[in-house]
C-alpha positions in Angstrom: 11.2 -27.0 -2.9 11.4 -30.2 -1.2 9.6 -29.3 2.1 11.6 -26.8 2.6 9.5 -23.6 3.4 10.6 -20.3 2.1 10.1 -17.1 3.9 11.3 -13.7 3.5 11.0 -10.2 5.6 7.9 -8.3 6.0 6.9 -5.6 3.6 8.3 -2.3 5.1 5.1 -1.1 4.0 1.4 -2.0 2.8 1.3 -1.8 -1.2 -2.9 -0.5 -1.0 -1.9 2.6 1.9 1.1 3.6 -0.9 -1.0 3.2 -3.7 -3.7 5.2 -1.1 -1.7 8.1 -0.7 0.1 8.6 -4.1 -2.6 10.4 -5.7 -2.8 8.2 -8.7 -5.7 7.2 -10.5 -6.3 3.4 -11.0 -5.5 3.6 -15.1 -2.3 5.8 -14.0 -1.3 2.8 -11.8 -2.8 -0.2 -13.8 -0.3 1.5 -17.0 2.9 1.7 -15.1 2.8 -1.8 -13.5 1.8 -3.6 -17.4 5.0 -1.3 -18.7 7.2 -2.5 -16.0 6.2 -5.9 -14.9 8.1 -7.9 -16.8 11.4 -6.4 -16.1 10.5 -7.9 -12.2 10.0 -11.5 -13.9 11.8 -15.0 -14.4 12.5 -16.9 -17.6 10.6 -19.9 -16.2 7.8 -17.8 -15.0 7.5 -16.5 -18.9 3.8 -18.2 -19.4 2.6 -16.6 -16.2 4.0 -13.5 -17.7 1.9 -13.5 -20.1 -1.2 -14.1 -18.6 -0.6 -11.0 -16.3 0.1 -9.0 -19.2 -3.5 -10.3 -20.6 -5.0 -8.9 -17.3 -3.0 -5.8 -17.0 -4.5 -5.0 -20.6 -8.2 -6.0 -19.9 -8.0 -3.3 -16.8 -6.8 -0.7 -19.0 -9.6 -1.6 -21.4 -12.2 -1.2 -18.9 -10.1 1.8 -17.0 -10.2 3.8 -20.3 -13.4 6.2 -21.0 -15.7 4.9 -24.1 -15.0 6.7 -27.5 -17.6 9.6 -27.9 -20.2 8.9 -29.9 -21.0 10.8 -32.7 
């Protein structure tokens, strides 16, 4: 960026606090993020998005209860 620093406005809410107060479980939040993350990714960052989606997939697998044994 040529030495130029980018700034953004402070967040209006703490994301962790929002999740804690939402009443949603971790699996539901992970599924929502997995489903909607690509809507917020620029074309130039698609390789990074693939990594992120792989992490979401891993999280989903870890949050899913194992199949019952017979």
